[in-house]
N, C-alpha and C positions, 0 to 999 in steps of 0.2 A: 336290314341295316339298323333300323330303329331297335330291335331286340339286342342286336351287336352292341350297339352303343350303351344300351341299359346295362348290358352284361360288363363291358368295361367300365363304365361309372361305378358299377357295383364292386368291381376287383378294385378300382382305385379307393374308393371308400373304405372297403376291409383293409387295404393297406394303411389307410391314413388313421384308422381306427385300432391300429394293433396297440397302441398305448392307452387307449381308452377302457372303459369298464367292460367286465367280462359279460354283462348282459348285452351292451351295445355290439359286441364282436358276434356274440351268438345271434343276434337278430341279423346282421350282416351276411353271415354264414347262411343262414335260412334262406334270405333274398338271394343269394346268389346260387344256391341250390335249385331253388325255384326256378330261376332263370333257365339254367342248365337243362333242367327238366323239361321246360317248354322247347328248347331247342331240340331236345331229344325226340318230343312228341312229333315237332314239324318234321324233323328228318325221316322218322320212321313211316309216318301215316300219310305224310303228304299235306299236313294242314296247312292252310294257307296263312301268310303273314296277317293279313286283315283280321281274321278271325282270332288269332292269338293276341293282336294288339286290343281288339275289342274286349276280348277275357281280361285281359290286364286292366284296361280302363273300369271295366265293372268291379274289378277286385279293387283297385284304388278307390272307386267311388264308395264301395262299401266300407273300406276301411276308413274312409273320413267321415264316413256317415257315423261308424262306430265311435271314432275319436269324438266327434261333435257331441254325440249322445253321452259319452264318458265324461266329458268335460262340462255338459250341463249337469249330470247328475251329482258330479264333485260339487259345482255351483250350489245346487239344491241342497246336497248334506251339508255344506258349510253353512249356508243361509239357516237351515234348521237347527245346526249346532249352534248358531249365534242367537236364534230365537229362544232355543231351550235355556241357552246360558242367562240371558235376559230375563227369562220368565223365572228362573231359579233365583237369580238375583232379587227380584220383585218380590219373590215369595219370602226369601229369607229376610227383607227389608220389613215387610209386613208382619212376619212373625215376631221379630225383635220389637215392632212397635207394640203389637198386641202384648208381648211377654212384659214389655216395661210398664205398659198402662195396667196390667194385672198386679205387677209387683207393687206398683203405686197404690192401687186400690187396698190389697192385702195390707199394705203398712199403714194407711189411713184406717182401716176398719181395726186393725190391732190397738192402734193408738187410741181409737174410742172405746175399744173394749176395755183397754189397760185403765182409761180415765174413769169410764163409768162403772167398772167393778170397785174402784176404790170409793170408801165411804166420805161422803161429804155433809158435815154439819156442824153448829156450834151453839155454844149456849155462853153468854155474856151478860155482865150487871155490874152496878156500882160497887166498889170494893168495901167502902164505909157507909155506915148510916149512923149519925149520932142523934136520930129523933126529930132533928130541925130543918131537915130537908137539905137538897144538894141543889144549889143554884145552878142552872144550865144557860139562861139567856133566850130571849124572844127569837124564835125562827133558828135555833142554833140546833147543829145535829148533836144527838144524844152519845158521848164517845164512851163507852162502857170500859172502865179499866180494868176490870176482873173477868178475863176470858177463861171460863171453866172448861170448855171443851171446844175445839178449833180442827176437826178433822179436815183435810184439805187445805187448811190455811186460807180459808174464803174470807173470814172476818177480819177486819184491819182495826185493832183498839186504837191507833193513832187518828183514824178518821172515822171511826163509827160506821163504815160502810162494808157491806159485804158484797163480794165480787163472785160470781157464780164460775167454778174452775171449768163447769161443763154445762152445755145446753141441757134443759130437761124441765121436769115439773118438781117444784119445791113448795115444802110446807113452812110457813111460818107462825110464830108465836109471840105476843107481847102481853106483858102483863105490867101495869103500873100500880103504884101507891101514891097518892097527891099528899104534899104537905100544903094544907089549906085549898087547892084548888090545882088540878093537874090536867092539861090538854095537848096531845100530841097527835101528829099525821105519819104514817107509814108511806113512803115513798118507792116507787118503783123507777128506775132509770130518770128521777128527776118529778114524775108524776105521781099524785098521791093516788092510794088504793084503799087507804082506809084511816078512820079516826079513832083514837081510843081517848077517854076522859074521865075524870073523877071529879065530881062536885064537891066534895067536903075534905077536911082534915082527915088523912088516914083512909079515905075511901080508895077502891080499886076499880080499875077498868082493864078490859082485856079484848085481845083480838085474835082470831085464827084465820089465816088466808092459805089458800092454794093458789100458785101462780106458776106461769111459764116464763123460764129465762132462758135468753140465748147465752151462749159462750162470753163470759165478760158482762153480763147483765149485772146490775147493781140494785140493792135494797138497802134503806136506811130508815131511821126514826128521827124526827125533827120536832122540836119543842114549838109550841103555837102560843104561849102566853108567857107573863114573867114569873109566875110562881115557881116554887121548888117542887122536887120529887124526892120519895124516900129511897135510900140506896139499899145495900144489902141483898137479901133474899127477897126483897118486896118489888122491885123494878127490874124484870128480865126480858131479855131478848133471845129468841132462840129460833134456828131455820135448819132445815135440812134437805137434802135431795130425796125426793120419792122414786123418782126414774128417770134415767138419762134417756135422750132421745135417740 
């Protein structure tokens, strides 16, 4: 009776699935065929109904186990796929971060190379010399108005200050000729680094310095007395970049 009911249910299911997909219809036909085969075996061989029901239960249990395993495998595969996608996204993000950092570093290096490969140097002096001396004023910055050379535009004749366009080691030279008496100091970022003086009329003094300047560092010359200096070729301020950092 149980098998007959199962057969009837299968037939009804097959009828109701007539409009379903071909895959479900095929499954229903296979199920019905199996049921009839079991009835045939029972009728031909006298197999008991309990045995057939036991076989069916075992098959159903096996099928359920397989379905559960399949669903678990699907979930595992989906979780693995999600994990791989997340890992790929993280890897792409890290790659882009490192790429941007490398590009930024390359840009910075190219900027340094371009700046350090350009010549930096200047020579400046007073344009005129009438033999009577050029009054500067006590503790006034010497503003040389005749800029003979100014590669890199570091020297500003309006302020008399040299500003380093790039960090590095610089050489500076200063020569003065006094009218009566002359004394000056050379300053780096507002702090003196050397004195130069001449003790009598038309006497000369000189200084040679090597200093390190950061980008934007400043060097200038300041008068330290009220006497005048000779101009023209006699009082000259020169500096240039030896080596960039």
